[in-house]
C-alpha positions in Angstrom: 60.7 -55.1 42.0 57.5 -56.0 43.6 58.6 -55.5 47.2 58.3 -59.2 47.9 61.3 -61.2 49.1 61.9 -64.5 47.4 61.5 -67.5 49.7 64.9 -69.0 50.3 65.5 -72.5 49.1 65.2 -75.1 51.7 68.4 -76.1 53.3 69.8 -79.6 53.0 68.7 -80.2 56.6 65.2 -79.0 55.9 65.0 -81.3 52.8 66.2 -84.3 54.9 63.7 -83.5 57.6 60.9 -83.4 55.1 62.0 -86.7 53.6 62.1 -88.3 57.0 58.6 -87.1 57.8 57.3 -88.6 54.5 59.1 -91.9 55.2 57.7 -92.0 58.8 54.2 -91.5 57.4 54.7 -94.2 54.8 56.1 -96.7 57.4 53.2 -95.9 59.7 50.7 -96.6 57.0 52.4 -99.8 56.0 52.6 -100.9 59.7 48.9 -100.3 60.2 48.1 -102.3 57.1 50.3 -105.2 58.2 48.8 -105.2 61.7 45.3 -105.2 60.2 46.1 -108.2 58.0 47.7 -110.0 60.9 44.6 -109.5 63.0 42.4 -110.8 60.2 44.5 -113.9 59.8 44.6 -114.5 63.5 40.8 -114.1 63.6 40.4 -116.5 60.8 42.7 -119.0 62.5 40.8 -118.7 65.8 37.4 -119.1 64.0 38.8 -122.2 62.3 40.1 -123.7 65.6 36.7 -123.0 67.3 34.9 -124.8 64.5 36.8 -128.0 64.9 
């Protein structure tokens, strides 16, 4: 024995919480990307309208 205790396996709840955090980060990134694209499209539309 080395005197070290083994880390307990994450519980089912802890695993789910980690998965939720990962999904939240993914959704946040996708949302930011979608908003940026929408802003660009709106800017292009407004520029086009002003040019007429």
